[in-house]
C-alpha positions in Angstrom: 0.0 0.0 0.0 1.3 3.5 -0.9 1.0 6.8 0.9 1.9 10.4 0.2 4.8 11.9 2.0 5.1 15.7 2.2 8.4 17.4 2.9 7.3 20.5 4.7 10.8 22.0 4.6 10.8 21.9 0.8 7.2 23.0 0.5 6.8 26.6 -0.6 3.1 26.6 0.0 2.2 27.6 -3.5 -1.1 25.8 -3.0 -0.9 24.4 -6.5 -1.6 20.9 -5.2 -4.6 22.1 -3.3 -6.1 23.8 -6.4 -5.4 20.9 -8.7 -6.5 18.0 -6.5 -9.7 16.5 -8.3 -10.9 15.0 -5.0 -10.5 18.1 -2.7 -8.2 15.9 -0.6 -5.5 18.5 0.1 -5.7 21.6 2.3 -3.5 24.0 4.2 -3.8 23.4 8.0 -1.7 25.5 10.4 0.6 26.6 7.6 1.2 23.0 6.3 -0.2 21.0 3.4 -2.2 18.0 4.6 -4.2 15.2 3.0 -7.4 13.6 4.1 -9.3 10.4 3.6 -10.6 11.6 0.2 -7.2 11.0 -1.4 -7.4 8.4 -4.2 -3.6 8.3 -4.8 -4.0 9.7 -8.3 -0.5 11.3 -7.9 -1.4 14.5 -9.8 0.1 16.5 -6.8 3.3 14.5 -7.1 3.6 15.2 -10.8 2.9 18.9 -10.6 4.7 19.9 -7.4 7.2 22.5 -8.7 9.8 21.8 -5.9 9.3 18.0 -5.6 8.1 18.3 -2.0 5.5 15.5 -2.5 6.6 12.0 -3.0 5.0 8.5 -2.8 6.3 6.0 -0.3 5.5 2.3 -1.0 4.8 0.2 2.0 6.8 -3.0 2.1 4.7 -6.1 2.1 6.2 -9.0 4.1 5.8 -12.2 2.1 4.2 -15.0 4.2 5.6 -18.5 4.2 2.6 -20.4 2.9 4.1 -23.7 3.8 3.5 -22.9 7.4 -0.2 -22.7 6.9 -1.8 -26.0 6.0 -5.3 -27.6 5.8 -8.8 -26.1 5.8 -10.8 -25.2 9.0 -14.6 -25.1 8.9 -16.5 -23.2 11.6 -19.4 -25.4 12.6 -22.6 -23.5 13.6 -25.1 -25.2 15.9 -27.9 -24.4 18.4 -26.7 -26.9 21.0 -29.2 -29.4 19.6 -28.4 -29.7 15.9 -25.7 -28.6 13.5 -26.7 -26.0 10.9 -26.9 -27.6 7.4 -24.6 -24.9 6.0 -21.8 -26.4 8.1 -22.1 -29.8 6.3 -22.2 -28.0 3.0 -18.9 -26.2 3.9 -17.3 -29.5 4.9 -18.4 -31.0 1.6 -16.8 -28.2 -0.3 -13.7 -28.2 1.9 -13.1 -31.9 1.2 -13.3 -31.2 -2.5 -10.9 -28.2 -2.3 -8.4 -30.1 -0.1 -8.0 -33.2 -2.2 -5.9 -31.8 -5.1 -3.4 -30.0 -2.8 -3.1 -32.9 -0.2 -4.7 -30.9 2.6 -6.9 -32.2 5.4 -10.2 -30.8 6.7 -10.7 -29.8 10.3 -13.8 -28.5 12.1 -14.2 -26.1 15.0 -17.1 -26.4 17.5 -17.7 -24.3 20.5 -20.5 -24.5 23.1 -21.7 -26.2 26.2 -22.2 -30.0 26.4 -21.8 -30.5 22.7 -19.3 -33.5 22.6 -22.0 -35.9 21.5 -23.0 -33.5 18.8 -19.4 -33.2 17.7 -19.3 -37.0 17.3 -21.7 -36.6 14.3 -19.0 -34.7 12.4 -16.8 -37.7 12.4 -19.1 -39.3 9.9 -18.7 -36.4 7.5 -15.0 -37.1 6.5 -13.2 -34.4 8.6 -9.8 -35.4 9.9 -10.2 -33.8 13.3 -12.7 -31.7 15.3 -11.4 -29.0 17.7 -13.9 -28.9 20.5 -14.2 -26.0 23.0 -16.7 -26.8 25.7 -17.5 -24.4 28.6 -20.5 -23.1 30.4 -19.7 -19.6 29.2 -20.1 -20.7 25.6 -23.7 -21.9 26.0 -25.0 -18.8 24.3 -23.3 -17.1 21.3 -21.4 -14.0 22.3 -19.4 -12.8 19.3 -16.4 -11.6 21.2 -15.8 -14.7 23.3 -16.4 -16.9 20.3 -13.9 -14.8 18.3 -11.4 -15.5 21.1 -12.0 -19.3 20.7 -11.7 -19.1 16.9 -8.4 -17.1 17.2 -7.0 -19.7 19.6 -7.9 -22.5 17.2 -6.2 -20.8 14.3 -3.1 -20.3 16.4 -3.1 -24.0 17.2 -3.8 -25.3 13.7 -2.4 -22.7 11.4 -5.0 -23.3 8.6 -4.5 -22.1 5.1 -8.3 -21.5 4.7 -11.1 -20.7 7.1 -14.7 -21.3 5.9 -17.7 -19.8 7.7 -21.4 -20.0 6.8 -22.9 -16.7 5.6 -25.5 -16.7 8.3 -26.3 -14.0 10.8 -23.8 -15.6 13.2 -21.1 -16.2 10.6 -21.4 -12.7 9.2 -20.7 -11.2 12.6 -18.0 -13.7 13.7 -15.8 -14.1 10.6 -14.8 -10.4 10.1 -13.8 -10.0 13.8 -11.5 -13.0 13.5 -10.1 -12.1 10.1 -9.0 -8.6 11.3 -7.1 -10.2 14.2 -4.8 -11.9 11.7 -4.8 -8.8 9.4 -6.0 -11.0 6.5 -8.7 -10.6 3.9 -12.3 -11.8 4.0 -14.6 -12.4 1.0 -18.2 -12.4 2.0 -21.2 -14.3 0.5 -19.2 -16.5 -1.8 -21.2 -18.6 -4.3 -18.2 -20.7 -5.6 -14.7 -21.6 -4.4 -11.7 -23.0 -6.3 -8.2 -24.0 -5.1 -5.0 -23.3 -7.0 -1.9 -25.6 -6.8 -0.1 -22.9 -4.7 -3.0 -23.1 -2.1 -4.4 -19.7 -3.1 -8.1 -19.9 -2.7 -10.1 -18.4 -5.6 -13.2 -16.9 -4.0 -16.0 -16.1 -6.4 -19.0 -13.9 -5.6 -21.4 -11.6 -7.4 -20.4 -8.0 -7.8 -21.9 -4.8 -9.2 -25.5 -5.9 -8.5 -24.8 -9.4 -9.8 -23.8 -8.2 -13.2 -20.4 -9.8 -12.9 -18.9 -12.7 -11.0 -15.7 -11.4 -9.2 -12.8 -13.7 -8.6 -10.9 -12.6 -5.4 -7.6 -14.0 -4.4 -5.6 -13.3 -1.2 -2.0 -14.0 -2.2 -0.2 -12.2 0.6 -1.9 -13.3 3.8 -3.0 -16.4 5.7 -5.4 -17.7 6.7 -7.8 -17.0 3.8 -11.3 -16.2 5.1 -14.5 -16.7 3.2 -18.2 -16.8 4.2 -20.4 -19.0 2.0 -24.1 -18.8 1.3 -26.4 -21.5 2.5 -27.7 -23.8 -0.3 -25.0 -23.2 -2.8 -22.6 -26.1 -1.9 -23.3 -29.8 -1.6 -23.0 -31.7 1.7 -20.7 -34.7 1.7 -22.0 -38.2 1.6 -21.9 -39.4 5.2 -19.6 -42.3 6.1 -20.9 -45.6 7.6 -18.1 -45.5 10.2 -16.5 -42.7 12.2 -13.3 -41.2 10.8 -10.9 -38.7 12.5 -10.7 -37.6 16.1 -11.9 -35.0 18.5 -9.3 -32.7 20.1 -10.6 -31.2 23.3 -9.2 -27.7 23.8 -8.9 -25.7 27.0 -11.1 -22.6 27.3 -9.0 -20.1 29.4 -10.4 -17.3 31.5 -9.0 -14.8 29.0 -11.0 -16.5 26.2 -14.2 -16.2 28.2 -13.9 -12.4 28.5 -16.8 -10.7 26.9 -18.2 -7.1 26.9 -21.6 -8.5 26.2 -24.0 -9.3 29.0 -26.9 -11.6 28.1 -30.0 -10.6 30.1 -32.5 -13.1 28.6 -32.7 -15.7 25.9 -35.9 -16.4 24.1 -36.2 -19.1 21.5 -37.8 -18.0 18.3 -40.7 -20.0 17.1 -39.7 -22.1 14.0 -41.3 -20.8 10.9 -41.3 -22.4 7.4 -38.4 -21.1 5.3 -38.2 -21.1 1.5 -34.6 -22.3 1.9 -35.9 -25.6 3.3 -38.8 -26.1 0.9 -38.7 -29.0 -1.6 -41.2 -27.4 -4.0 -41.4 -23.7 -4.7 -43.8 -21.6 -6.8 -42.3 -18.1 -7.6 -44.4 -15.1 -8.4 -42.7 -12.6 -10.8 -43.6 -9.2 -12.2 -46.3 -10.6 -14.4 -48.4 -11.0 -11.3 -50.2 -7.6 -11.2 -52.1 -7.5 -7.9 -53.2 -9.3 -4.7 -55.8 -11.2 -6.7 -53.0 -12.6 -8.8 -51.1 -13.6 -5.7 -54.2 -15.4 -4.4 -54.0 -17.5 -7.6 -50.3 -18.2 -7.0 -51.0 -19.3 -3.4 -53.8 -21.6 -4.5 -51.6 -23.2 -7.2 -48.8 -23.7 -4.6 -51.3 -25.2 -2.1 -52.4 -27.8 -4.6 -48.7 -28.8 -5.1 -47.9 -28.7 -1.3 -45.4 -26.0 -2.3 -44.1 -22.8 -0.7 -44.6 -19.4 -2.3 -41.6 -17.3 -3.1 -41.3 -13.9 -4.9 -38.8 -11.8 -6.8 -37.5 -8.4 -5.5 -39.9 -6.3 -7.6 -42.8 -8.1 -6.0 -41.5 -7.2 -2.5 -41.1 -3.6 -3.6 -44.7 -3.6 -4.8 -45.9 -4.9 -1.5 -47.1 -8.3 -2.9 -44.5 -10.4 -1.1 -42.5 -10.4 2.1 -38.7 -10.1 2.2 -38.4 -13.5 3.8 -40.0 -14.9 0.6 -37.5 -13.2 -1.8 -35.1 -15.2 -3.9 -31.9 -13.6 -5.2 -28.7 -11.8 -4.3 -30.5 -9.5 -1.9 -32.8 -12.3 -0.7 -32.5 -16.1 -0.1 -30.6 -18.8 -1.9 -32.7 -21.9 -2.6 -32.1 -25.4 -4.0 -35.4 -27.2 -4.1 -36.2 -30.4 -5.9 -38.7 -28.4 -8.1 -39.1 -24.7 -8.7 -41.9 -23.3 -10.9 -41.4 -19.6 -11.9 -44.5 -17.7 -12.9 -44.0 -14.6 -14.9 -40.3 -14.3 -13.8 -38.1 -12.7 -16.5 -34.9 -14.2 -15.1 -32.6 -11.3 -14.2 -29.1 -12.5 -13.0 -29.8 -11.1 -9.5 -32.7 -13.6 -9.3 -31.2 -16.6 -11.0 -28.0 -16.4 -8.8 -30.3 -17.4 -5.9 -32.0 -20.5 -7.5 -29.8 -21.7 -10.4 -28.8 -24.9 -8.5 -32.4 -26.1 -8.2 -32.8 -29.8 -9.3 -35.7 -29.1 -11.7 -36.7 -25.7 -13.1 -40.0 -25.1 -14.8 -40.4 -21.6 -16.2 -43.7 -20.0 -17.4 -43.5 -16.7 -19.3 -45.4 -15.1 -22.2 -42.1 -13.7 -23.6 -40.3 -16.5 -25.6 -37.0 -14.6 -25.3 -37.2 -14.3 -21.5 -33.7 -15.0 -20.0 -35.2 -17.5 -17.5 -35.7 -20.0 -20.4 -31.9 -20.3 -20.8 -31.8 -21.8 -17.3 -35.0 -23.8 -17.3 -35.3 -27.5 -17.8 -38.8 -27.1 -19.0 -40.0 -23.8 -20.7 -43.7 -22.9 -21.1 -44.5 -19.9 -23.3 -48.0 -18.8 -22.2 -49.9 -16.1 -20.2 -49.9 -17.0 -16.5 -53.5 -15.8 -16.1 -54.6 -18.1 -18.9 -52.5 -21.1 -18.0 -52.6 -21.5 -14.2 -56.4 -21.8 -13.9 -56.3 -24.7 -16.5 -53.4 -26.3 -14.6 -55.2 -26.0 -11.3 -58.4 -27.5 -12.8 -56.4 -30.5 -14.1 -54.7 -31.0 -10.7 -58.1 -31.0 -8.9 -59.5 -33.5 -11.4 -56.5 -35.7 -10.9 -56.8 -35.5 -7.1 -60.5 -36.3 -7.3 
């Protein structure tokens, strides 16, 4: 990283740099030229300074010995009763990434009385499970869990750390990454491993219009959070493999600035992420009457109703039903899109569905490029006929 250096003894305070800065990043303060956070390092001031008082100093980057950082660590999220499915998806991907570079996969679990739960991970193919058990870890507190995560990294020295892009993971991962002064790529939808152990982290950017490939070549460990329902869980083994390593939770690790006054369990609600069949309402659905038709159709199929972002913005759907980059990622066995055009922001959230049936009156709709079955028809003409046929079949 570079920074501007101003030699105040050379500076003649001509204010040429102040006048020419296109970002208004330079000013005279107490008789001296200073820069602020608006500086974009365009170097116009360096080029035009008549006395050469402004120079650029390049920060020396210390190359890390990558051979000292081995294997992949997966943070396992749980509720003390069951392991979040995203953790198994991360383990499945980690096993795939580790194989060509001869790495092993480890898991990190922290909580209270979770040893029996940790045993389940030994059927997933991990080499070892780092287990941190303590009464203070019964409830998630991000600072104390970050202490545990940091301790595990110091013990293991992993090349890669994978965390689910859940509410918990999104708060935990950046706090740990900053402690190691390393990069973090959030909400990845794909991961690849290079021969030199650099992790290629792929995520949508610029509103989903491009897929960015991000590589952390200078630092270790490499951190990434990964969306739920975009990876495949491993095939579970018939017998246990690997071992559990019980780790000490020190008083220093228990320190937390968070005081938990009360814990209330949220009532479980149906989620489109867990649905096996989805019916999606798109912009062709004009009003609440149209949504009633979609709901009736979904009910006949024992399906859940989902929507696109424009439908949420029109007030015809809830944000919890939204599929896409700014909504949920789903992977049902069957998804039927009704009047959905197929913008990349939407398709990024459902492209891994096992079976995609698309209904749209526009034969050139982008959704047809992704669909396994394409139906060119008007939703309002087709759905009533389909529902009548389903009712007859059920009768």
